C-alpha positions as a Markdown table, in Angstrom:
| # | Residue | x | y | z |
|---|---|---|---|---|
| 1 | Met | -10.9 | -17.4 | 12.9 |
| 2 | Asn | -11.9 | -13.7 | 12.3 |
| 3 | Ala | -13.8 | -12.1 | 9.5 |
| 4 | Phe | -10.7 | -12.0 | 7.3 |
| 5 | Gly | -10.0 | -15.7 | 7.7 |
| 6 | Ile | -7.0 | -15.1 | 10.0 |
| 7 | Gln | -6.3 | -17.7 | 12.7 |
| 8 | Pro | -5.8 | -16.4 | 16.3 |
| 9 | Gln | -2.2 | -15.9 | 17.2 |
| 10 | Ser | -0.5 | -18.5 | 19.3 |
| 11 | Gln | 1.7 | -17.5 | 22.3 |
| 12 | Gln | 4.7 | -18.4 | 20.2 |
| 13 | Asp | 3.6 | -16.1 | 17.4 |
| 14 | Thr | 2.9 | -13.3 | 19.8 |
| 15 | Lys | 6.4 | -13.7 | 21.3 |
| 16 | Leu | 8.0 | -13.8 | 17.9 |
| 17 | Leu | 6.2 | -10.7 | 16.7 |
| 18 | Glu | 7.2 | -8.8 | 19.9 |
| 19 | Ala | 10.8 | -9.8 | 19.4 |
| 20 | Leu | 10.6 | -8.6 | 15.8 |
| 21 | Arg | 9.0 | -5.3 | 16.8 |
| 22 | Val | 11.7 | -4.7 | 19.4 |
| 23 | Thr | 14.5 | -5.5 | 17.0 |
| 24 | Met | 13.1 | -3.3 | 14.2 |
| 25 | Thr | 12.5 | -0.5 | 16.7 |
| 26 | Glu | 16.1 | -0.7 | 17.9 |
| 27 | His | 17.7 | -0.8 | 14.5 |
| 28 | Leu | 15.4 | 1.2 | 12.3 |
| 29 | Cys | 14.5 | 4.0 | 14.6 |
| 30 | Asp | 18.1 | 5.0 | 15.2 |
| 31 | Gly | 18.7 | 8.2 | 13.2 |
| 32 | Thr | 21.1 | 7.0 | 10.5 |
| 33 | Gln | 19.2 | 3.8 | 9.6 |
| 34 | Leu | 15.9 | 5.6 | 9.5 |
| 35 | Asp | 17.3 | 8.4 | 7.3 |
| 36 | Ala | 18.7 | 5.8 | 4.8 |
| 37 | Leu | 15.4 | 3.9 | 4.8 |
| 38 | Met | 13.3 | 7.1 | 4.2 |
| 39 | Val | 15.6 | 8.3 | 1.3 |
| 40 | Ser | 15.1 | 4.9 | -0.4 |
| 41 | Phe | 11.4 | 4.8 | 0.3 |
| 42 | Val | 10.8 | 8.3 | -1.0 |
| 43 | Ala | 12.8 | 7.6 | -4.2 |
| 44 | Thr | 10.8 | 4.4 | -4.8 |
| 45 | Leu | 7.5 | 6.2 | -4.1 |
| 46 | Lys | 8.4 | 9.0 | -6.6 |
| 47 | Glu | 9.2 | 6.5 | -9.2 |
| 48 | Gln | 6.1 | 4.3 | -8.7 |
| 49 | Val | 3.2 | 6.8 | -8.0 |
| 50 | Pro | 2.8 | 7.8 | -11.6 |
| 51 | Asn | 2.1 | 4.2 | -12.5 |
| 52 | Leu | -0.5 | 3.7 | -9.8 |
| 53 | Val | -3.5 | 4.7 | -11.9 |
| 54 | Ser | -3.7 | 4.1 | -15.6 |
| 55 | Phe | -6.5 | 6.6 | -16.2 |
| 56 | Leu | -7.9 | 4.3 | -18.9 |
| 57 | Glu | -11.6 | 3.6 | -19.1 |
| 58 | Ser | -11.3 | 0.2 | -20.7 |
| 59 | Glu | -11.2 | -2.6 | -18.1 |
| 60 | Val | -8.9 | -4.5 | -20.4 |
| 61 | Asp | -6.3 | -1.9 | -20.1 |
| 62 | Gln | -6.6 | -1.3 | -16.3 |
| 63 | Ala | -4.5 | -2.8 | -13.6 |
| 64 | Pro | -6.1 | -5.6 | -11.6 |
| 65 | Trp | -6.7 | -3.4 | -8.6 |
| 66 | Glu | -8.4 | -0.8 | -10.8 |
| 67 | Arg | -10.9 | -3.4 | -12.1 |
| 68 | Ala | -11.6 | -4.8 | -8.6 |
| 69 | Ser | -12.2 | -1.4 | -7.1 |
| 70 | Ala | -14.5 | -0.2 | -9.9 |
| 71 | Val | -12.3 | 2.8 | -10.8 |
| 72 | Arg | -14.3 | 5.4 | -12.7 |
| 73 | His | -13.7 | 8.9 | -14.1 |
| 74 | Pro | -16.2 | 11.4 | -12.7 |
| 75 | Ile | -18.1 | 13.2 | -15.4 |
| 76 | Glu | -17.3 | 16.6 | -13.9 |
| 77 | Cys | -13.6 | 15.8 | -13.8 |
| 78 | Arg | -13.1 | 14.3 | -17.3 |
| 79 | Asn | -10.2 | 16.7 | -18.1 |
| 80 | Asp | -8.5 | 16.3 | -14.8 |
| 81 | Asp | -6.3 | 13.5 | -13.6 |
| 82 | Thr | -9.0 | 12.4 | -11.2 |
| 83 | Val | -10.5 | 8.9 | -10.6 |
| 84 | Glu | -12.9 | 7.5 | -8.0 |
| 85 | Ala | -12.2 | 4.1 | -6.5 |
| 86 | Asp | -14.0 | 1.9 | -4.1 |
| 87 | Phe | -11.4 | 0.2 | -1.8 |
| 88 | Leu | -14.1 | -1.6 | 0.2 |
């Protein structure tokens, strides 16, 4: 077990992951599939990014990840859409 509590991979898991990687590479990396995937990804990203940070100082109103990462608004940036977060 490693520091994150993940068990070492068995040979069967390693073979399965390799087969999955090969399949994904063959099907997603061909131009048409990749283009469709990226269009969908970018559209979803544009839609969701504004909701990522609440910019609220009250922990009650913050998203769970904001509370866990100790999001704070720097004093020098109070009028900007800027936050500091600790992801570690």
